[in-house]
N, C-alpha and C positions, 0 to 999 in steps of 0.2 A: 304163241306159234304152235302149230300141230307137231307131233312127234316126228313124222316123216320130214316135214319142212326143216326142223332143227337138225336132223341127220344129214340131209343133203346140203344144208347151209354150212355145217361144220366140215363136210367132206370137200366141197368145192365152191362155196359161196353162192349157190343157186338154190331156189326153192319155189314152191307154188302154194297158193292158198285160195280157198273159195271165199268170195265176198257176196253176201246176200243183200244186194240192193234191189231195185225193182225187178231185175232179171238175174238169172244165175250167171255170175261173172267169175271167171277163173283168171287170177293174176299169176303171171309167170315172171320170175326174176332170174336173169342170167348174170354170171360173173364175166364181164367183158375183158378181164385181164388175159384170158386165154386167147383172145383175138388180137392182142396188141403185138405190134412188130418189135417191141422192146422186151417182151417176155418170151422166153423159149423154154418149153418144158424139158425135163431131163432127157438126155439121149438114151435110147434103149441099148441093150448089149449088142444088137446087130448094127448099130450106128445110125439108126433112123429115129425120128421123133414120133411120138404117138399122135395119131390123127384126132383122137378124142381123149385128151389126157386125164380128164376127171370123170369120163363117162356121161358128160352133160348132153351129148347128142342122142344117145340111146335113151336117157332119161326123158329128154324133151319129146321124143317121138311117142313115148308111152303116155306122157302127160297130155299131149295134144289129141291122141287117139281116145283117151278116157274122157276128155272134155267134150269131144265131138259126140261120143256115145251117150253122154249125160246131158246133151243139149245145152252146154255151157258156152258162153260167149268169150 
């Protein structure tokens, strides 16, 4: 596993990796526990819950933009 993949996996259970098959393929793995109705992230000091508790959405936008720029599927 690549160093960045290890870092994001340990942070929030998500990662991405390139797979060189006949085409440039980008595999993105998300941790679905954040979307479970039985899992609630910690409440913030202002009484709200974070919209992106582990930063996965910001990370995903960057991964998808880079994949598009690199012509990855």
